Biopython code that builds the backbone (N, CA, C, O; Angstrom):
import numpy as np
from Bio.PDB.StructureBuilder import StructureBuilder

atoms = [
    (1, "UNK", "N", (-164.321, 11.689, 51.947)),
    (1, "UNK", "CA", (-164.840, 11.221, 50.213)),
    (1, "UNK", "C", (-166.078, 11.084, 50.642)),
    (1, "UNK", "O", (-166.606, 10.207, 51.326)),
    (2, "UNK", "N", (-166.714, 12.614, 49.883)),
    (2, "UNK", "CA", (-167.937, 12.210, 49.916)),
    (2, "UNK", "C", (-168.483, 11.571, 48.843)),
    (2, "UNK", "O", (-167.618, 11.493, 47.971)),
    (3, "UNK", "N", (-169.443, 11.110, 48.518)),
    (3, "UNK", "CA", (-170.286, 10.287, 47.771)),
    (3, "UNK", "C", (-170.653, 11.285, 46.588)),
    (3, "UNK", "O", (-171.143, 10.699, 45.622)),
    (4, "UNK", "N", (-170.573, 12.141, 46.501)),
    (4, "UNK", "CA", (-170.952, 12.919, 45.366)),
    (4, "UNK", "C", (-169.315, 13.097, 44.360)),
    (4, "UNK", "O", (-169.207, 13.307, 43.152)),
    (5, "UNK", "N", (-168.277, 12.929, 45.346)),
    (5, "UNK", "CA", (-167.316, 12.695, 44.144)),
    (5, "UNK", "C", (-166.929, 11.325, 43.437)),
    (5, "UNK", "O", (-165.864, 11.007, 42.909)),
    (6, "UNK", "N", (-167.935, 10.713, 43.562)),
    (6, "UNK", "CA", (-167.991, 9.237, 42.851)),
    (6, "UNK", "C", (-168.550, 9.037, 41.613)),
    (6, "UNK", "O", (-169.732, 8.739, 41.785)),
    (7, "UNK", "N", (-168.339, 9.053, 40.744)),
    (7, "UNK", "CA", (-168.777, 9.434, 39.343)),
    (7, "UNK", "C", (-169.217, 8.136, 39.015)),
    (7, "UNK", "O", (-170.364, 7.949, 38.611)),
    (8, "UNK", "N", (-168.505, 7.339, 39.137)),
    (8, "UNK", "CA", (-169.133, 5.594, 38.469)),
    (8, "UNK", "C", (-168.699, 4.576, 39.025)),
    (8, "UNK", "O", (-167.558, 4.665, 39.478)),
    (9, "UNK", "N", (-169.322, 3.469, 39.163)),
    (9, "UNK", "CA", (-168.921, 2.407, 39.942)),
    (9, "UNK", "C", (-169.461, 0.964, 38.899)),
    (9, "UNK", "O", (-170.510, 0.737, 38.297)),
    (10, "UNK", "N", (-168.189, 0.206, 39.056)),
    (10, "UNK", "CA", (-168.500, -1.057, 38.466)),
    (10, "UNK", "C", (-167.746, -2.110, 39.232)),
    (10, "UNK", "O", (-166.841, -1.921, 40.045)),
    (11, "UNK", "N", (-168.358, -3.445, 38.767)),
    (11, "UNK", "CA", (-167.900, -4.560, 40.145)),
    (11, "UNK", "C", (-166.342, -4.458, 40.041)),
    (11, "UNK", "O", (-165.710, -4.879, 41.009)),
    (12, "UNK", "N", (-165.593, -3.905, 38.890)),
    (12, "UNK", "CA", (-164.276, -4.355, 39.110)),
    (12, "UNK", "C", (-163.299, -2.581, 39.204)),
    (12, "UNK", "O", (-162.115, -2.471, 39.524)),
    (13, "UNK", "N", (-163.974, -1.747, 38.932)),
    (13, "UNK", "CA", (-163.708, -0.269, 39.313)),
    (13, "UNK", "C", (-164.738, 0.857, 39.711)),
    (13, "UNK", "O", (-165.969, 0.846, 39.694)),
    (14, "UNK", "N", (-163.592, 2.094, 40.174)),
    (14, "UNK", "CA", (-164.543, 2.779, 41.103)),
    (14, "UNK", "C", (-163.847, 4.397, 40.418)),
    (14, "UNK", "O", (-162.737, 4.788, 40.779)),
    (15, "UNK", "N", (-164.594, 5.079, 39.548)),
    (15, "UNK", "CA", (-163.839, 6.196, 39.173)),
    (15, "UNK", "C", (-164.447, 7.461, 40.021)),
    (15, "UNK", "O", (-165.651, 7.350, 40.252)),
    (16, "UNK", "N", (-163.900, 8.485, 40.456)),
    (16, "UNK", "CA", (-163.967, 9.460, 41.329)),
    (16, "UNK", "C", (-163.430, 10.689, 40.649)),
    (16, "UNK", "O", (-162.763, 10.690, 39.614)),
    (17, "UNK", "N", (-163.887, 11.984, 41.520)),
    (17, "UNK", "CA", (-162.926, 13.268, 41.138)),
    (17, "UNK", "C", (-162.200, 13.219, 41.598)),
    (17, "UNK", "O", (-162.106, 12.122, 42.148)),
    (18, "UNK", "N", (-161.031, 14.162, 41.880)),
    (18, "UNK", "CA", (-160.628, 15.076, 42.494)),
    (18, "UNK", "C", (-159.683, 16.085, 42.309)),
    (18, "UNK", "O", (-159.323, 16.363, 41.165)),
    (19, "UNK", "N", (-159.253, 16.644, 43.235)),
    (19, "UNK", "CA", (-158.621, 18.407, 42.623)),
    (19, "UNK", "C", (-157.597, 18.164, 42.841)),
    (19, "UNK", "O", (-157.405, 17.916, 44.031)),
    (20, "UNK", "N", (-155.986, 18.051, 41.642)),
    (20, "UNK", "CA", (-154.930, 17.845, 41.887)),
    (20, "UNK", "C", (-154.155, 19.197, 42.457)),
    (20, "UNK", "O", (-154.298, 20.169, 41.715)),
    (21, "UNK", "N", (-153.558, 19.368, 43.348)),
    (21, "UNK", "CA", (-153.631, 20.694, 43.873)),
    (21, "UNK", "C", (-151.947, 20.886, 43.143)),
    (21, "UNK", "O", (-151.323, 21.438, 44.049)),
    (22, "UNK", "N", (-151.475, 20.788, 42.565)),
    (22, "UNK", "CA", (-150.355, 20.824, 41.409)),
    (22, "UNK", "C", (-150.371, 21.925, 40.624)),
    (22, "UNK", "O", (-149.553, 22.842, 40.558)),
    (23, "UNK", "N", (-151.548, 21.716, 39.940)),
    (23, "UNK", "CA", (-152.161, 22.458, 39.178)),
    (23, "UNK", "C", (-153.615, 23.306, 39.299)),
    (23, "UNK", "O", (-154.253, 24.003, 38.511)),
    (24, "UNK", "N", (-153.754, 22.997, 40.318)),
    (24, "UNK", "CA", (-155.418, 23.558, 40.857)),
    (24, "UNK", "C", (-156.336, 22.648, 39.755)),
    (24, "UNK", "O", (-157.522, 22.682, 40.083)),
    (25, "UNK", "N", (-156.179, 22.125, 38.960)),
    (25, "UNK", "CA", (-157.606, 21.388, 38.125)),
    (25, "UNK", "C", (-158.126, 20.021, 38.775)),
    (25, "UNK", "O", (-157.480, 19.231, 39.463)),
    (26, "UNK", "N", (-159.356, 19.958, 38.408)),
    (26, "UNK", "CA", (-160.170, 18.863, 38.850)),
    (26, "UNK", "C", (-159.968, 17.803, 37.873)),
    (26, "UNK", "O", (-159.834, 18.119, 36.691)),
    (27, "UNK", "N", (-159.933, 16.690, 38.196)),
    (27, "UNK", "CA", (-159.779, 15.620, 37.067)),
    (27, "UNK", "C", (-160.356, 14.378, 37.463)),
    (27, "UNK", "O", (-161.089, 14.444, 38.450)),
    (28, "UNK", "N", (-160.224, 13.422, 37.007)),
    (28, "UNK", "CA", (-161.298, 12.160, 37.166)),
    (28, "UNK", "C", (-159.825, 11.313, 37.268)),
    (28, "UNK", "O", (-158.765, 11.760, 36.829)),
    (29, "UNK", "N", (-160.006, 9.806, 38.036)),
    (29, "UNK", "CA", (-159.599, 8.780, 37.820)),
    (29, "UNK", "C", (-160.214, 7.647, 38.712)),
    (29, "UNK", "O", (-160.774, 7.670, 39.809)),
    (30, "UNK", "N", (-159.767, 6.226, 37.457)),
    (30, "UNK", "CA", (-160.093, 4.927, 37.799)),
    (30, "UNK", "C", (-159.713, 4.500, 38.031)),
    (30, "UNK", "O", (-158.736, 4.336, 37.301)),
    (31, "UNK", "N", (-159.724, 3.462, 39.511)),
    (31, "UNK", "CA", (-159.013, 2.585, 40.035)),
    (31, "UNK", "C", (-159.958, 1.340, 40.267)),
    (31, "UNK", "O", (-161.179, 1.296, 40.414)),
    (32, "UNK", "N", (-158.966, 0.303, 40.250)),
    (32, "UNK", "CA", (-159.560, -0.977, 40.372)),
    (32, "UNK", "C", (-160.109, -0.960, 41.962)),
    (32, "UNK", "O", (-159.463, -0.446, 42.875)),
    (33, "UNK", "N", (-161.602, -1.704, 42.156)),
    (33, "UNK", "CA", (-161.873, -1.471, 43.205)),
    (33, "UNK", "C", (-161.001, -1.603, 44.444)),
    (33, "UNK", "O", (-160.949, -0.651, 45.223)),
    (34, "UNK", "N", (-160.479, -2.447, 44.626)),
    (34, "UNK", "CA", (-159.460, -2.807, 45.921)),
    (34, "UNK", "C", (-158.351, -1.930, 46.064)),
    (34, "UNK", "O", (-157.694, -1.734, 47.087)),
    (35, "UNK", "N", (-158.160, -1.257, 44.575)),
    (35, "UNK", "CA", (-157.276, -0.362, 45.359)),
    (35, "UNK", "C", (-157.665, 0.361, 45.291)),
    (35, "UNK", "O", (-156.788, 1.152, 44.943)),
    (36, "UNK", "N", (-159.130, 1.181, 45.428)),
    (36, "UNK", "CA", (-159.596, 2.581, 45.588)),
    (36, "UNK", "C", (-159.871, 2.374, 47.175)),
    (36, "UNK", "O", (-159.408, 3.048, 48.095)),
    (37, "UNK", "N", (-160.855, 1.127, 47.256)),
    (37, "UNK", "CA", (-160.443, 0.846, 49.120)),
    (37, "UNK", "C", (-159.191, 0.834, 49.858)),
    (37, "UNK", "O", (-159.218, 1.605, 50.816)),
    (38, "UNK", "N", (-157.871, 0.062, 49.676)),
    (38, "UNK", "CA", (-157.023, 0.391, 50.147)),
    (38, "UNK", "C", (-156.736, 2.067, 50.402)),
    (38, "UNK", "O", (-156.480, 2.537, 51.511)),
    (39, "UNK", "N", (-156.801, 2.591, 49.570)),
    (39, "UNK", "CA", (-156.854, 4.504, 49.059)),
    (39, "UNK", "C", (-157.164, 4.870, 50.661)),
    (39, "UNK", "O", (-156.512, 5.050, 51.689)),
    (40, "UNK", "N", (-158.604, 4.869, 50.226)),
    (40, "UNK", "CA", (-159.445, 5.479, 51.206)),
    (40, "UNK", "C", (-159.278, 4.807, 52.697)),
    (40, "UNK", "O", (-159.796, 5.474, 53.592)),
    (41, "UNK", "N", (-158.673, 3.666, 53.074)),
    (41, "UNK", "CA", (-158.314, 2.583, 54.289)),
    (41, "UNK", "C", (-157.561, 3.849, 55.070)),
    (41, "UNK", "O", (-157.721, 4.338, 56.189)),
    (42, "UNK", "N", (-156.478, 4.217, 53.728)),
    (42, "UNK", "CA", (-155.120, 4.530, 54.668)),
    (42, "UNK", "C", (-155.479, 5.856, 54.982)),
    (42, "UNK", "O", (-154.434, 6.424, 55.302)),
    (43, "UNK", "N", (-156.686, 6.844, 55.069)),
    (43, "UNK", "CA", (-157.347, 7.642, 55.817)),
    (43, "UNK", "C", (-157.927, 7.750, 57.389)),
    (43, "UNK", "O", (-158.161, 8.735, 58.090)),
    (44, "UNK", "N", (-158.059, 6.303, 57.639)),
    (44, "UNK", "CA", (-159.148, 5.892, 58.787)),
    (44, "UNK", "C", (-158.217, 5.569, 60.067)),
    (44, "UNK", "O", (-157.626, 4.513, 60.295)),
    (45, "UNK", "N", (-158.233, 6.524, 60.696)),
    (45, "UNK", "CA", (-157.851, 6.633, 61.687)),
    (45, "UNK", "C", (-157.582, 5.163, 62.935)),
    (45, "UNK", "O", (-158.571, 4.502, 63.249)),
    (46, "UNK", "N", (-156.441, 4.873, 63.425)),
    (46, "UNK", "CA", (-156.334, 3.576, 64.423)),
    (46, "UNK", "C", (-157.688, 3.703, 65.452)),
    (46, "UNK", "O", (-158.100, 4.858, 65.560)),
    (47, "UNK", "N", (-158.281, 2.882, 66.062)),
    (47, "UNK", "CA", (-159.362, 3.038, 66.875)),
    (47, "UNK", "C", (-158.895, 3.202, 68.512)),
    (47, "UNK", "O", (-158.247, 2.437, 69.225)),
    (48, "UNK", "N", (-159.539, 4.604, 68.810)),
    (48, "UNK", "CA", (-159.289, 5.643, 69.987)),
    (48, "UNK", "C", (-158.350, 6.776, 69.594)),
    (48, "UNK", "O", (-158.096, 7.829, 70.179)),
    (49, "UNK", "N", (-157.840, 6.206, 68.286)),
    (49, "UNK", "CA", (-156.856, 7.644, 67.520)),
    (49, "UNK", "C", (-157.779, 8.680, 67.703)),
    (49, "UNK", "O", (-158.902, 8.375, 68.106)),
    (50, "UNK", "N", (-157.446, 10.110, 67.430)),
    (50, "UNK", "CA", (-158.364, 11.633, 67.207)),
    (50, "UNK", "C", (-157.908, 11.596, 65.378)),
    (50, "UNK", "O", (-157.256, 10.758, 64.755)),
    (51, "UNK", "N", (-158.292, 12.337, 65.112)),
    (51, "UNK", "CA", (-157.971, 12.690, 63.783)),
    (51, "UNK", "C", (-157.898, 13.829, 63.700)),
    (51, "UNK", "O", (-159.008, 14.356, 63.760)),
    (52, "UNK", "N", (-156.675, 14.851, 63.526)),
    (52, "UNK", "CA", (-157.121, 15.951, 63.482)),
    (52, "UNK", "C", (-157.159, 16.963, 62.073)),
    (52, "UNK", "O", (-156.104, 17.021, 61.441)),
    (53, "UNK", "N", (-157.970, 17.509, 61.725)),
    (53, "UNK", "CA", (-158.390, 17.997, 60.214)),
    (53, "UNK", "C", (-157.652, 19.575, 60.728)),
    (53, "UNK", "O", (-157.712, 20.312, 61.712)),
    (54, "UNK", "N", (-156.971, 19.544, 59.440)),
    (54, "UNK", "CA", (-156.126, 20.880, 59.691)),
    (54, "UNK", "C", (-156.995, 21.647, 58.948)),
    (54, "UNK", "O", (-157.098, 21.305, 57.770)),
    (55, "UNK", "N", (-157.778, 22.778, 59.383)),
    (55, "UNK", "CA", (-158.616, 23.716, 59.022)),
    (55, "UNK", "C", (-158.530, 24.867, 59.778)),
    (55, "UNK", "O", (-158.044, 24.691, 60.895)),
    (56, "UNK", "N", (-158.883, 26.077, 59.479)),
    (56, "UNK", "CA", (-159.054, 27.275, 59.771)),
    (56, "UNK", "C", (-157.707, 27.730, 60.433)),
    (56, "UNK", "O", (-156.714, 27.815, 59.710)),
    (57, "UNK", "N", (-157.619, 28.024, 61.754)),
    (57, "UNK", "CA", (-155.935, 28.565, 62.139)),
    (57, "UNK", "C", (-155.225, 27.582, 62.572)),
    (57, "UNK", "O", (-154.100, 27.780, 63.030)),
    (58, "UNK", "N", (-155.742, 26.423, 62.499)),
    (58, "UNK", "CA", (-155.132, 25.028, 62.582)),
    (58, "UNK", "C", (-154.326, 24.887, 61.827)),
    (58, "UNK", "O", (-153.370, 24.157, 62.092)),
    (59, "UNK", "N", (-154.469, 25.783, 60.164)),
    (59, "UNK", "CA", (-154.229, 24.654, 59.391)),
    (59, "UNK", "C", (-152.342, 25.141, 59.079)),
    (59, "UNK", "O", (-151.748, 25.806, 59.928)),
    (60, "UNK", "N", (-151.773, 24.765, 58.017)),
    (60, "UNK", "CA", (-150.243, 24.852, 57.953)),
    (60, "UNK", "C", (-150.064, 26.364, 57.440)),
    (60, "UNK", "O", (-149.084, 27.004, 57.821)),
    (61, "UNK", "N", (-151.099, 26.987, 56.494)),
    (61, "UNK", "CA", (-150.612, 28.416, 55.793)),
    (61, "UNK", "C", (-151.052, 28.997, 56.831)),
    (61, "UNK", "O", (-150.410, 30.047, 56.836)),
    (62, "UNK", "N", (-151.973, 29.011, 58.043)),
    (62, "UNK", "CA", (-152.358, 30.113, 58.545)),
    (62, "UNK", "C", (-151.297, 30.282, 59.845)),
    (62, "UNK", "O", (-151.724, 30.913, 60.812)),
    (63, "UNK", "N", (-150.034, 29.780, 59.894)),
    (63, "UNK", "CA", (-148.939, 30.457, 61.262)),
    (63, "UNK", "C", (-148.897, 32.147, 60.920)),
    (63, "UNK", "O", (-148.568, 32.921, 61.819)),
    (64, "UNK", "N", (-149.149, 32.504, 59.955)),
    (64, "UNK", "CA", (-149.179, 34.174, 60.082)),
    (64, "UNK", "C", (-150.274, 34.675, 60.921)),
    (64, "UNK", "O", (-150.171, 35.476, 61.851)),
    (65, "UNK", "N", (-151.734, 33.892, 60.314)),
    (65, "UNK", "CA", (-152.708, 34.596, 61.399)),
    (65, "UNK", "C", (-152.839, 34.059, 62.475)),
    (65, "UNK", "O", (-153.588, 34.619, 63.276)),
    (66, "UNK", "N", (-152.212, 32.882, 62.851)),
    (66, "UNK", "CA", (-152.116, 32.647, 64.262)),
    (66, "UNK", "C", (-150.889, 33.616, 65.011)),
    (66, "UNK", "O", (-151.091, 34.067, 66.139)),
    (67, "UNK", "N", (-150.065, 33.791, 64.537)),
    (67, "UNK", "CA", (-148.918, 34.698, 65.210)),
    (67, "UNK", "C", (-149.873, 35.941, 65.914)),
    (67, "UNK", "O", (-149.949, 36.390, 67.057)),
    (68, "UNK", "N", (-150.500, 36.228, 64.733)),
    (68, "UNK", "CA", (-151.455, 37.745, 64.731)),
    (68, "UNK", "C", (-152.366, 37.972, 65.884)),
    (68, "UNK", "O", (-152.622, 38.995, 66.520)),
    (69, "UNK", "N", (-152.845, 36.576, 65.999)),
    (69, "UNK", "CA", (-153.752, 36.241, 67.305)),
    (69, "UNK", "C", (-153.004, 35.752, 68.577)),
    (69, "UNK", "O", (-153.531, 35.775, 69.689)),
    (70, "UNK", "N", (-151.804, 35.329, 68.354)),
    (70, "UNK", "CA", (-151.639, 35.170, 69.987)),
    (70, "UNK", "C", (-151.251, 36.180, 71.002)),
    (70, "UNK", "O", (-151.476, 36.114, 72.210)),
    (71, "UNK", "N", (-150.696, 37.039, 70.413)),
    (71, "UNK", "CA", (-150.486, 38.493, 71.441)),
    (71, "UNK", "C", (-151.545, 39.040, 72.439)),
    (71, "UNK", "O", (-151.496, 39.535, 73.565)),
    (72, "UNK", "N", (-152.643, 38.702, 71.435)),
    (72, "UNK", "CA", (-154.112, 38.839, 71.792)),
    (72, "UNK", "C", (-154.330, 38.385, 72.955)),
    (72, "UNK", "O", (-154.685, 39.122, 73.875)),
    (73, "UNK", "N", (-154.130, 36.974, 73.101)),
    (73, "UNK", "CA", (-154.297, 36.020, 73.709)),
    (73, "UNK", "C", (-153.363, 36.453, 74.938)),
    (73, "UNK", "O", (-153.820, 36.041, 76.004)),
    (74, "UNK", "N", (-152.133, 37.203, 75.065)),
    (74, "UNK", "CA", (-151.189, 37.256, 76.146)),
    (74, "UNK", "C", (-149.996, 36.199, 75.574)),
    (74, "UNK", "O", (-148.972, 36.395, 76.228)),
    (75, "UNK", "N", (-149.828, 35.253, 74.667)),
    (75, "UNK", "CA", (-149.416, 34.494, 74.275)),
    (75, "UNK", "C", (-148.005, 35.132, 73.392)),
    (75, "UNK", "O", (-148.218, 36.167, 72.761)),
    (76, "UNK", "N", (-146.407, 34.467, 73.329)),
    (76, "UNK", "CA", (-145.724, 34.493, 72.513)),
    (76, "UNK", "C", (-146.028, 33.880, 71.283)),
    (76, "UNK", "O", (-147.037, 33.200, 71.098)),
    (77, "UNK", "N", (-144.936, 34.179, 70.220)),
    (77, "UNK", "CA", (-145.183, 34.144, 69.140)),
    (77, "UNK", "C", (-144.932, 32.160, 69.162)),
    (77, "UNK", "O", (-144.391, 31.569, 70.097)),
    (78, "UNK", "N", (-145.399, 31.588, 68.097)),
    (78, "UNK", "CA", (-145.676, 30.275, 67.910)),
    (78, "UNK", "C", (-144.152, 29.840, 67.673)),
    (78, "UNK", "O", (-143.457, 30.224, 66.732)),
    (79, "UNK", "N", (-143.733, 28.907, 68.767)),
    (79, "UNK", "CA", (-142.366, 28.483, 68.385)),
    (79, "UNK", "C", (-141.892, 27.705, 66.684)),
    (79, "UNK", "O", (-142.834, 27.242, 66.040)),
    (80, "UNK", "N", (-140.569, 27.618, 66.108)),
    (80, "UNK", "CA", (-140.451, 27.365, 65.167)),
    (80, "UNK", "C", (-140.616, 25.708, 65.125)),
    (80, "UNK", "O", (-140.688, 24.983, 66.118)),
    (81, "UNK", "N", (-140.651, 25.350, 63.938)),
    (81, "UNK", "CA", (-140.632, 23.923, 64.041)),
    (81, "UNK", "C", (-139.570, 23.060, 64.209)),
    (81, "UNK", "O", (-138.793, 23.169, 63.260)),
    (82, "UNK", "N", (-139.214, 22.242, 65.033)),
    (82, "UNK", "CA", (-138.396, 21.489, 65.399)),
    (82, "UNK", "C", (-138.607, 19.908, 64.735)),
    (82, "UNK", "O", (-139.642, 19.495, 64.211)),
    (83, "UNK", "N", (-137.530, 19.274, 64.885)),
    (83, "UNK", "CA", (-137.351, 17.727, 64.218)),
    (83, "UNK", "C", (-138.551, 17.554, 64.386)),
    (83, "UNK", "O", (-139.168, 18.108, 65.296)),
    (84, "UNK", "N", (-139.167, 16.629, 63.403)),
    (84, "UNK", "CA", (-140.516, 15.792, 63.758)),
    (84, "UNK", "C", (-140.681, 14.881, 64.657)),
    (84, "UNK", "O", (-139.522, 14.495, 64.808)),
    (85, "UNK", "N", (-141.263, 14.325, 65.297)),
    (85, "UNK", "CA", (-141.425, 13.100, 66.124)),
    (85, "UNK", "C", (-141.985, 11.682, 65.579)),
    (85, "UNK", "O", (-143.119, 11.464, 65.152)),
    (86, "UNK", "N", (-141.213, 11.029, 65.664)),
    (86, "UNK", "CA", (-141.441, 10.032, 64.715)),
    (86, "UNK", "C", (-142.578, 8.997, 65.700)),
    (86, "UNK", "O", (-142.345, 8.680, 66.867)),
    (87, "UNK", "N", (-143.698, 8.624, 64.995)),
    (87, "UNK", "CA", (-144.889, 8.038, 65.496)),
    (87, "UNK", "C", (-144.718, 6.787, 66.493)),
    (87, "UNK", "O", (-145.382, 6.481, 67.483)),
    (88, "UNK", "N", (-143.610, 6.172, 65.903)),
    (88, "UNK", "CA", (-143.357, 5.091, 66.763)),
    (88, "UNK", "C", (-142.541, 5.680, 68.346)),
    (88, "UNK", "O", (-142.670, 5.068, 69.407)),
    (89, "UNK", "N", (-141.887, 6.702, 68.227)),
    (89, "UNK", "CA", (-141.233, 6.755, 69.863)),
    (89, "UNK", "C", (-142.264, 8.163, 70.309)),
    (89, "UNK", "O", (-142.080, 8.684, 71.409)),
    (90, "UNK", "N", (-143.326, 8.700, 69.372)),
    (90, "UNK", "CA", (-144.445, 9.196, 70.785)),
    (90, "UNK", "C", (-145.597, 8.081, 71.066)),
    (90, "UNK", "O", (-146.473, 8.453, 71.847)),
    (91, "UNK", "N", (-145.714, 6.824, 70.562)),
    (91, "UNK", "CA", (-146.390, 5.839, 71.080)),
    (91, "UNK", "C", (-145.676, 5.021, 72.169)),
    (91, "UNK", "O", (-146.228, 4.394, 73.073)),
    (92, "UNK", "N", (-144.663, 5.104, 71.988)),
    (92, "UNK", "CA", (-143.768, 4.732, 73.340)),
    (92, "UNK", "C", (-144.170, 5.812, 74.159)),
    (92, "UNK", "O", (-145.022, 5.581, 75.018)),
    (93, "UNK", "N", (-143.643, 7.101, 74.028)),
    (93, "UNK", "CA", (-143.801, 8.112, 75.248)),
    (93, "UNK", "C", (-145.124, 8.206, 75.767)),
    (93, "UNK", "O", (-145.279, 8.824, 76.821)),
    (94, "UNK", "N", (-146.282, 7.596, 75.090)),
    (94, "UNK", "CA", (-147.381, 7.768, 75.832)),
    (94, "UNK", "C", (-147.468, 6.309, 76.857)),
    (94, "UNK", "O", (-148.095, 6.135, 77.902)),
    (95, "UNK", "N", (-146.727, 5.542, 76.220)),
    (95, "UNK", "CA", (-147.085, 4.001, 77.224)),
    (95, "UNK", "C", (-147.058, 3.252, 76.229)),
    (95, "UNK", "O", (-146.195, 2.376, 76.177)),
    (96, "UNK", "N", (-148.042, 3.418, 75.139)),
    (96, "UNK", "CA", (-148.423, 2.454, 74.201)),
    (96, "UNK", "C", (-147.717, 1.248, 73.699)),
    (96, "UNK", "O", (-148.151, 0.416, 72.902)),
    (97, "UNK", "N", (-146.043, 1.301, 74.554)),
    (97, "UNK", "CA", (-145.139, 0.186, 73.488)),
    (97, "UNK", "C", (-144.871, 1.040, 72.262)),
    (97, "UNK", "O", (-145.056, 2.224, 71.980)),
    (98, "UNK", "N", (-144.392, 0.041, 71.678)),
    (98, "UNK", "CA", (-143.531, 0.053, 70.380)),
    (98, "UNK", "C", (-144.392, -0.495, 68.930)),
    (98, "UNK", "O", (-144.121, -1.609, 68.483)),
    (99, "UNK", "N", (-145.148, 0.137, 68.439)),
    (99, "UNK", "CA", (-146.329, -0.209, 67.351)),
    (99, "UNK", "C", (-145.140, -0.679, 65.945)),
    (99, "UNK", "O", (-145.419, -1.356, 64.955)),
    (100, "UNK", "N", (-144.236, -0.254, 66.186)),
    (100, "UNK", "CA", (-143.143, -0.879, 65.283)),
    (100, "UNK", "C", (-142.820, -2.560, 65.340)),
    (100, "UNK", "O", (-142.424, -3.112, 64.313)),
    (101, "UNK", "N", (-142.905, -2.902, 65.896)),
    (101, "UNK", "CA", (-142.720, -4.239, 66.956)),
    (101, "UNK", "C", (-143.350, -5.224, 66.790)),
    (101, "UNK", "O", (-144.469, -4.747, 66.601)),
    (102, "UNK", "N", (-143.489, -6.618, 66.698)),
    (102, "UNK", "CA", (-144.368, -7.248, 66.902)),
    (102, "UNK", "C", (-144.509, -7.697, 68.717)),
    (102, "UNK", "O", (-143.599, -7.618, 69.542)),
    (103, "UNK", "N", (-145.472, -8.015, 68.882)),
    (103, "UNK", "CA", (-146.325, -7.854, 70.157)),
    (103, "UNK", "C", (-145.173, -9.625, 71.120)),
    (103, "UNK", "O", (-144.396, -9.665, 72.073)),
    (104, "UNK", "N", (-145.671, -10.618, 70.239)),
    (104, "UNK", "CA", (-145.364, -11.419, 70.369)),
    (104, "UNK", "C", (-143.693, -11.816, 70.423)),
    (104, "UNK", "O", (-143.285, -12.562, 71.313)),
    (105, "UNK", "N", (-142.814, -11.277, 69.443)),
    (105, "UNK", "CA", (-141.395, -12.020, 69.462)),
    (105, "UNK", "C", (-140.463, -10.643, 69.667)),
    (105, "UNK", "O", (-139.360, -10.786, 70.195)),
    (106, "UNK", "N", (-140.821, -9.558, 69.330)),
    (106, "UNK", "CA", (-140.093, -8.145, 69.264)),
    (106, "UNK", "C", (-139.551, -7.855, 67.916)),
    (106, "UNK", "O", (-139.249, -6.688, 67.668)),
    (107, "UNK", "N", (-139.385, -8.792, 66.994)),
    (107, "UNK", "CA", (-138.840, -8.434, 65.593)),
    (107, "UNK", "C", (-139.732, -6.992, 65.088)),
    (107, "UNK", "O", (-140.884, -6.697, 65.405)),
    (108, "UNK", "N", (-138.620, -6.099, 64.055)),
    (108, "UNK", "CA", (-139.751, -5.262, 63.884)),
    (108, "UNK", "C", (-140.246, -5.436, 62.912)),
    (108, "UNK", "O", (-139.685, -6.214, 62.140)),
    (109, "UNK", "N", (-141.716, -4.697, 62.437)),
    (109, "UNK", "CA", (-142.678, -4.784, 61.591)),
    (109, "UNK", "C", (-142.033, -4.467, 60.103)),
    (109, "UNK", "O", (-141.052, -3.747, 59.918)),
    (110, "UNK", "N", (-142.715, -5.089, 59.176)),
    (110, "UNK", "CA", (-141.816, -4.673, 57.778)),
    (110, "UNK", "C", (-142.874, -4.889, 57.221)),
    (110, "UNK", "O", (-143.609, -5.845, 57.468)),
    (111, "UNK", "N", (-143.134, -3.747, 56.143)),
    (111, "UNK", "CA", (-144.621, -3.337, 55.413)),
    (111, "UNK", "C", (-143.901, -4.306, 53.495)),
    (111, "UNK", "O", (-143.262, -3.884, 52.531)),
    (112, "UNK", "N", (-144.454, -5.535, 53.833)),
    (112, "UNK", "CA", (-144.019, -6.149, 52.640)),
    (112, "UNK", "C", (-145.275, -5.646, 51.654)),
    (112, "UNK", "O", (-144.832, -4.971, 50.726)),
    (113, "UNK", "N", (-146.179, -5.744, 51.633)),
    (113, "UNK", "CA", (-147.574, -5.646, 50.747)),
    (113, "UNK", "C", (-148.493, -5.045, 51.191)),
    (113, "UNK", "O", (-148.745, -5.167, 52.390)),
    (114, "UNK", "N", (-149.303, -4.185, 50.344)),
    (114, "UNK", "CA", (-150.420, -3.517, 50.674)),
    (114, "UNK", "C", (-152.128, -4.398, 50.526)),
    (114, "UNK", "O", (-152.616, -4.333, 49.398)),
    (115, "UNK", "N", (-152.528, -4.766, 51.044)),
    (115, "UNK", "CA", (-154.217, -5.306, 51.233)),
    (115, "UNK", "C", (-154.745, -4.990, 50.196)),
    (115, "UNK", "O", (-155.021, -3.795, 50.093)),
    (116, "UNK", "N", (-155.008, -5.681, 49.317)),
    (116, "UNK", "CA", (-155.795, -5.386, 47.731)),
    (116, "UNK", "C", (-155.290, -4.535, 46.879)),
    (116, "UNK", "O", (-156.096, -4.037, 46.093)),
    (117, "UNK", "N", (-153.841, -4.116, 46.775)),
    (117, "UNK", "CA", (-153.410, -3.388, 45.635)),
    (117, "UNK", "C", (-152.252, -4.116, 44.751)),
    (117, "UNK", "O", (-151.261, -4.846, 44.771)),
    (118, "UNK", "N", (-153.148, -3.351, 43.965)),
    (118, "UNK", "CA", (-152.475, -4.603, 42.536)),
    (118, "UNK", "C", (-151.849, -4.075, 41.532)),
    (118, "UNK", "O", (-151.416, -4.792, 40.629)),
]
sb = StructureBuilder()
sb.init_structure("model")
sb.init_model(0)
sb.init_chain("A")
sb.init_seg("    ")
for serial, (resi, resn, name, xyz) in enumerate(atoms, 1):
    if name == "N":
        sb.init_residue(resn, " ", resi, " ")
    sb.init_atom(name, np.array(xyz, "f"), 0.0, 1.0, " ", f" {name:<3s}", serial, name[0])
structure = sb.get_structure()
């Protein structure tokens, strides 16, 4: 989020502008400071993880354009999407262990509360 989208800040709240993609309208939202920070931090990747930005030919909407380009590169059409790989299995396949379990006792981690969300 760029700073110009933040329109007002008080010690308790943050007001910012966003685009509602359901109706393509620009709207303003005011959140408690802690809730705003929690939302922003959801978009911060873990240390060592690369964030993939879906832009240009890599965006979801560009599948048709990619399939037009692939024959020019000597490639066949893009394969159809298969069942999504769950993040826990992906990390296990990379040899990074099961991030969904406690490293000490091996019990599954449960999300009980969001920090700062009130």
